[in-house]
N, C-alpha and C positions, 0 to 999 in steps of 0.2 A: 180971310182962311187963304192958307196957300195950299196948289189944287197940280202937286206932281201926278204923270201916269206912267202906269209900266204900261211896255207898249210888249203889248203880246199880237197885236194882229189885232181878227175876230175878238181875240180872249179881251184885251188894253182895262185896264184899271187906273180908276185912281186912285189916289193919297187923299187924303180929306186932313190940314196939320191947322190944326189954332185950337180957344180956350173956347166951350163954352159950347161945342159940337151937343155932350150927351144932354137930349129935350127937343130934337130941331128934328120933326116927326118928316120934310117935305126931303131932305137930304136922302137919311134912310130910306125912307120907302117908294123911291125916283132907281133902288135900288136892288126888289121886292119885285116879282115879277109876278108871284099869281097871289093869292088870297091867305097865306099861313106860312104863321115863327117862330118854330121852334128857341127862345133863350140859354145857351150854355155859360155859364158863371160859376162861379163857386162860394166858399161859403164866410170869407171874407170879404171879396166883391160883388157881390149881392145886396146886403145888407147900405151898403156906399148907393154901389149905382144902379138897378136892377129898375127901381120903381120909371128913375128917369127914359131908359131904353124902354121897358113899356111903354110908357106915352107917347110914344114914337109908333108906335104900329094902330097908335086908334083906328078903328074900324076895318082892320085885318084881324081872323080868327091866329090866337099867340099861347103858349106853352111853357114852361119852364124847367131848367131840368140842373140842381145844384151839386156843383159838385165836392170831394173835399178837395180842402187846397193845398195844395202840396206837392213837390216831384217828386214824390214813394208813391202815388194813386195817380202816378201818368200808367197806369198801364191795361193791357187788355179784361182787367177784370170790372174795374171802375169804366172803361172806352162801354161794357153792355149798358150804364147806367142810362145812355145819349140811344144810343137805338132805343133801349123801354123805353122813354117819352116822347119818342118819331112813332112807334108801333101801334103803343097806350094810345095813342089821338091817334091814332092811324094818318095820320103825316104821307103824304103824297107823294109822287115826283119833283111837284110845280112848290114846295116848299124852300123856304129858307134856312139854315141855317145860322143865326147869330150868337157870334165869341163872342160872348163881354167877360174878358182878364184879361191872367199874364199869359206870356210864354204857355204854361202847360195847358192850359183853358184852353188857346187858338190851335196848337196842337193837334189837343183831341179833338174838339167843337169838325175842324177841318179833318180829319181823319176817319171821320162820322160821318162828316159831309160824303167823302168824296164814296165813301162804298156804302150806307143809307141805297136803298135799291139803283144801285151801279150809276150815284150820283147827282144830289140833291144844286144846288144852292149856297152860296158860304157867301156872309159880312163879316169882317173881321171888326173889332170893339176891343184897341191892345189900351188895359190901365193901369201899364207899366212902363217905365225907361225904356223896360229890354226888351219889351215886343211893338213896340211903339216905332222904335227904329235898329229892329233886328225881323223876328221870328212871326209879325203878321203880314211880312210883304216877301211877295218871292215863291208861296203854296209850298211850299215844305210844309205834308204832313208825316205824325205819325208815334211811336207809345214805345215807351221802352223794355223790354225786356233783363232777366233777370242775370243774362250772360249779354249785355249788349245797350249801347242804347238808339235812340232810335232807328233799329234795326230795324225795325217793323213802317207800316208808309211808307205815302205815296202823295205822286204831283200834283195838288192839287189846286188851281189858286181862286181864289175870292171875287166879288162881283164890284166889292171895291175894298179898302181900310179907311173907317174916320175912327182918325188919331186924336182925341180932347185933352190937349196936356194942360185940361184945369183937373185931370186925377191925378197927373205927378204929386198935389195937394196935397193925398194925402197916403202914399207910396211913402214907407218906412228909408231911412235914412239906408239900411243896407241892402236895400236893395236897390237906391238909386245908382248905390256907388257901381251895382252888377252890371244894370243899364249901360252904365257911361265906358265898360271895359269892352262894348257892341263898338261901344263911339268911335273910343281908343282906335278899334282893330282899321276904321276904316282910311284914318291915314296911317298907319302903317304899311296898310296894304298898298294904295295905291296915292297918296294923294299927301306929300311932307307940306302943305302949303297947310292943307285944313291939320296936325298936328302941332305943326306951329301955333297954332291958331290956338288948342285944347292949350296946351304947356303954355301958354298968355293966359289963359282966361277959366281955369282948370276949380281953381275956388267960385269964381264965377255959378259955376256948373254947378257946384256944393253945396252950394245956396242958395240955385232953386234959384236964380237970376230969369226972367219968364226970357225977356230978348232969349241971352244966353243957352238957352234950350231951346227957343223954338228952332232957331238960326243950328242946333248941331246935329235938334229930328231931323231938318229939312235937309240939311248936306248930307249925312249917315241916307235918310230914305230916297234919292235921287241915289246918290251913289249906288246903292242895290239897286232899283230896279232899275241903271243904267246896265249892268253885269247880270240882272233876271233878264233883260229884250235882247240880251246877247248871247246867254246861255243857257237859255231855262231850265233842264234839269242835266246841269255838268256836267256836261264830256268835255270843258275847256277853264276858259274861265272861270267859272263861277266858283270854282272848288279852291278860287283864290279866298273866299269868304270864311272856308274852315279852318281860317289865322289863329291858333291856339286849340282848336277845338279837340285834337287822337288827344292830342298829351289830354285837357283841362275834361274828357268824355273818360278816361283813363283815371282820374280821381274822384266821380264825380260816382265812374261804380265800383274802386277797390272802397271807399268810403263808408262808402251804403248813399244810393239816390235822396237829397235834401241837406245832405252836412253839409256840404256847399254849394251855397247858389249857384249857378250856373255859369250866371259873367265873372263871380270868384274866379271858378276850376280853370276860365277860358283864359282869367285875366294871369293867374302864374303859366296857362302855357301855353302862354305868347312869349309872357317872359322863359321859357325854357324853349320855345326858335329861337327866340332873340341870345340866347347863350349856342348855344346851336349853334346857326352863323358864323359868330363868333370862333367860334372850335374851328371854327374848316373854314375861313379866313374868306367867308362872304362879311362879312359887316365889324367894319371900325371899333373902335372898344368909345370912343364919345357916346358912336348912336346909344350902342348897344346902352350903355346908359339911359340915356337920355329914357329909349323905351321905359327902363326900370322902371327912373324915380317918374316918369309921369303911369306907371300905375300906379306904383305906392303912395304920393299924389292924392289918386282919388281914393285914399284907402282903398285896395283893395291887396290882396296876396301874391307876390312874386316869386315865393318857392311853393313848390310841394306838399303834402304834407305828411314830415317823414315817419308814418305808421307802414310801408311796405315795403320789401326788396325791387331790387333795380330790377329784377325776374321778373316780380308779378306785374311790378307796372310796364312791365314791353308785355307781359299777358295780355293784361286787359287792354293790351294799346292796335292787336291784335289785331280785337273783335272789330273794326271799322269798316267802315263804310271803302273808309282811302283804301283796302286792302282790294286789286290786280291779281288775278292769275299768279294770290301768292306774295305778291308783295306790296312791304305800306308803301302810298308815298305823303308825303309829308309837304307845309305847307311854313316854307322857311325865307333868309330876307336877305334882299343882298344891299339892304341898305331902308335908311325909313323912305316909305314909300312906292319900294322897288321887291315887292315877293313875288312866285315860284313856285309849284305843284313839281317838287322831283326826288324822283328816287333816284338817284344819284348822292346819296351819299352811304356811310359805312356803319358795319355795327358798332364799331367801337365807337363812330363819332356818337350814334344816338344813343348809347350805353353811357357814356363820360356828362353829360347836357345832361340826364336823369340823375346816377348822382350826387352830380351840382347841384341841384334842384333837392333833392331829398338827405343833405347834410344838412339843413334843419329846415325844426316845423314850426306849421304856418295854424294858427290859431283861429278860429273863428267867432 
């Protein structure tokens, strides 16, 4: 078992990575301070892994809330189902919320834990590649709004992240690729050696090679853990983790949440960021092509869907957490492994990048 640490002083917590972790009661219970827990899962994951998770809670009072599956259900209305479960069972401030599922479950369960009785304990058990390498680590929680993605939420760190890589065996191919998008992101923002490794090992990841997947998960989690430890609340360096996300969130919102998976939208967004960086003279043609080629090799879209105008796309981008004092900051690149957060671009630069991507429709 690989154990990494997110170093946040007294609030530091471990990330466990290995196969066969589900069912290990001692591993989970050491991170449950009280005698009660609420498991939050969804209709897809619960039939596969709920029973194993319940077996890890022997001797504790525990209940479950099963949510509908999909990004379109990541909203305040469905969030209330978690509060209902907590209140109906009279869970107190020493209970632990356990998020068993992918990014949607983790974000919603985390927000419920952050806000129920002003904060209860949280453990993340991510079951998708995307959640194992990204969303379960770092404490970002929240829900979507019709006008913007993840605009309602809180920073709230878990007590532990338990990533059982065996859960990836049941992951559909499309969701595996969506998770690989976030893995590629780490190479692009700060680790050219990892990017080269991904170029050499992409087929192994798609083939679900255990050794390759474990290495990719470990490197991704370590990179994110280091960034979060340095900048927990995204006042500086952590914003680099948003590479492709401002473009991607506009795609998700414009299509309707759930039409494209989050990783698919981020993949297209990273290509848009690379193209914009290239157009501004910050990233050369070879590196831009390598970025786009790797994303396509991962069976991910490299262009936004041509279903909206440039004007509409810009409107959707303007409703984003990266807007400060009316100015939209973007994560762009000055080469593979060299990213920066900037507002040093013109409206023409942004328009050209969007128009370039909208020239050809991508379907999923």
